[in-house]
Phi, psi and omega in degrees: 000019187294099172067016182284140180237149178221162173227142177236126180177185179291157187307316182289325183288336185263354184302315182295327178291321177300319180296333180270004177091009177275136178293127185249134177238108178288137177218124184269351178208170185295323181295318177296320179297321179301315181293320178296316181295319178306315181285316184292333182299337179282338190243335188248142178276325180234130177234117173274141181222128182295147185303321181298330178271330183290319184301310180290346180260014186309311181294315179300318184289338179300332180298339181271350183297327185270353181257148179292326180220148359280155171270124180251119184246128178275130182231157176296152176262190178299339180277356180098176183282142175257350183095352182295319178299320177296319178301315181295317180297316179299314180298316180296319180294318179294322178295317184285319188251343182080006181207152178270102181264347184266318189253349177050042177251000000 
């Protein structure tokens, strides 16, 4: 599992990652993404997941919060950012540090 990265998302959103050498898994809905992540979690250290798929999988993804790997990062899709990735980052920082150092809210 040494440093391997993957991305899960709709076909158009993951194309640029494929070009950069990241293993890409197309998923057209949250249920398909859930199954891909279950399998990929055994092999990849970092898994990028588009925001549209991450939001409905919020409860499922919490199981990975307590483990060092994989790190699952929510990223904008081809449709742009929804703000969900920022929400997750803010929450993680507050949990880790007890204060919001990034967004100052």
